[in-house]
C-alpha positions as CSV (number, residue, x, y, z in Angstrom):
1,M,11.6,-4.5,-3.9
2,A,9.7,-2.0,-6.1
3,S,6.5,-0.6,-4.9
4,N,3.2,-1.4,-6.6
5,R,1.8,1.3,-8.9
6,Q,-1.7,2.7,-8.0
7,V,-4.3,4.3,-10.1
8,V,-7.7,5.7,-9.2
9,L,-10.8,4.7,-11.2
10,I,-13.0,7.8,-11.8
11,P,-16.2,8.6,-13.7
12,P,-15.9,10.0,-17.3
13,E,-16.9,13.5,-16.2
14,S,-16.0,15.4,-13.1
15,G,-18.2,17.2,-10.7
16,G,-20.2,16.6,-7.6
17,D,-22.8,14.3,-9.2
18,A,-20.4,12.1,-11.2
19,T,-20.1,8.6,-10.0
20,L,-19.1,5.1,-11.1
21,G,-22.6,3.9,-10.1
22,S,-24.1,2.6,-6.9
23,K,-21.9,0.2,-5.0
24,S,-24.0,-2.8,-6.0
25,R,-24.0,-1.7,-9.6
26,F,-20.2,-1.1,-9.4
27,L,-19.6,-4.7,-8.1
28,D,-21.8,-6.1,-10.9
29,D,-19.9,-4.1,-13.5
30,I,-16.4,-5.2,-12.3
31,A,-17.6,-8.9,-12.0
32,R,-17.7,-9.0,-15.8
33,F,-13.9,-8.6,-15.7
34,N,-13.2,-11.3,-13.1
35,I,-12.9,-8.8,-10.3
36,A,-14.8,-9.5,-7.1
37,P,-14.6,-9.3,-3.3
38,D,-13.0,-12.2,-1.5
39,G,-14.7,-13.3,1.7
40,D,-17.7,-12.0,3.6
41,P,-20.2,-10.5,1.2
42,E,-21.6,-8.3,4.0
43,N,-18.3,-6.7,4.5
44,V,-17.1,-5.7,1.1
45,G,-14.1,-3.4,1.1
46,V,-11.6,-4.9,-1.2
47,A,-12.0,-6.8,-4.5
48,F,-9.4,-8.8,-6.4
49,G,-8.8,-9.5,-10.0
50,P,-6.1,-10.5,-12.5
51,G,-3.0,-8.8,-11.2
52,L,-4.8,-6.2,-9.2
53,R,-6.4,-5.3,-5.9
54,L,-9.3,-2.8,-5.9
55,E,-10.2,-0.9,-2.8
56,L,-13.8,0.3,-2.5
57,P,-15.2,3.1,-0.4
58,F,-17.1,2.1,2.8
59,V,-20.6,2.9,1.6
60,G,-23.9,1.0,1.5
61,D,-25.0,-1.0,-1.5
62,K,-27.2,1.7,-2.9
63,D,-24.8,4.6,-2.2
64,P,-22.7,6.0,-5.0
65,V,-19.1,5.1,-5.6
66,A,-17.2,8.3,-6.7
67,Q,-13.9,6.6,-7.1
68,A,-12.0,3.4,-6.4
69,L,-8.3,2.8,-5.7
70,V,-6.5,0.1,-7.8
71,T,-3.2,-1.3,-6.8
72,I,-1.4,-3.0,-9.7
73,L,0.2,-6.2,-8.4
74,E,1.2,-7.8,-11.8
75,E,1.4,-5.2,-14.6
76,D,1.2,-7.8,-17.5
77,N,-2.1,-9.1,-16.2
78,A,-3.7,-6.0,-14.8
79,W,-3.2,-3.4,-17.5
80,P,-5.2,-5.2,-20.3
81,V,-8.1,-5.8,-17.8
82,L,-8.1,-2.2,-16.6
83,A,-7.9,-0.8,-20.2
84,R,-10.8,-3.0,-21.4
85,M,-12.9,-2.3,-18.3
86,C,-12.4,1.5,-18.7
87,R,-13.2,1.3,-22.4
88,E,-16.3,-0.8,-22.0
89,L,-17.7,1.0,-18.9
90,N,-16.6,4.5,-20.0
91,W,-14.5,5.1,-16.9
92,R,-11.1,6.8,-16.7
93,M,-8.0,6.3,-14.6
94,M,-6.1,8.9,-12.7
95,D,-2.5,8.7,-11.6
96,P,-2.6,9.9,-7.9
97,E,1.0,11.1,-8.0
98,S,0.7,13.4,-11.0
99,G,-3.0,13.9,-11.2
100,R,-3.0,13.0,-14.9
101,T,-6.1,11.2,-16.2
102,F,-6.2,8.7,-19.1
103,G,-8.7,6.4,-20.6
104,P,-11.8,6.9,-22.8
């Protein structure tokens, strides 16, 4: 069985202050793309969407999210959602194996 591909969501610019927003803002942003946590809203660590699983850092709601790990479970469903999300939110993706970034 082939392993699932992973990408990391990152902010458009790099540096110590660059983030994807606060955790609560991040969750609101990804909800527009049918991606949301499943289960206890007080213990958010993983969100699910079309063909993907998104792992969030363990931070408070007002704390910044610097990056999020996405596991592609079904490529045909996940890639269009990821591409649209990155385009509309001005986020980029990084391949953790090569370090290459892509997106807007």
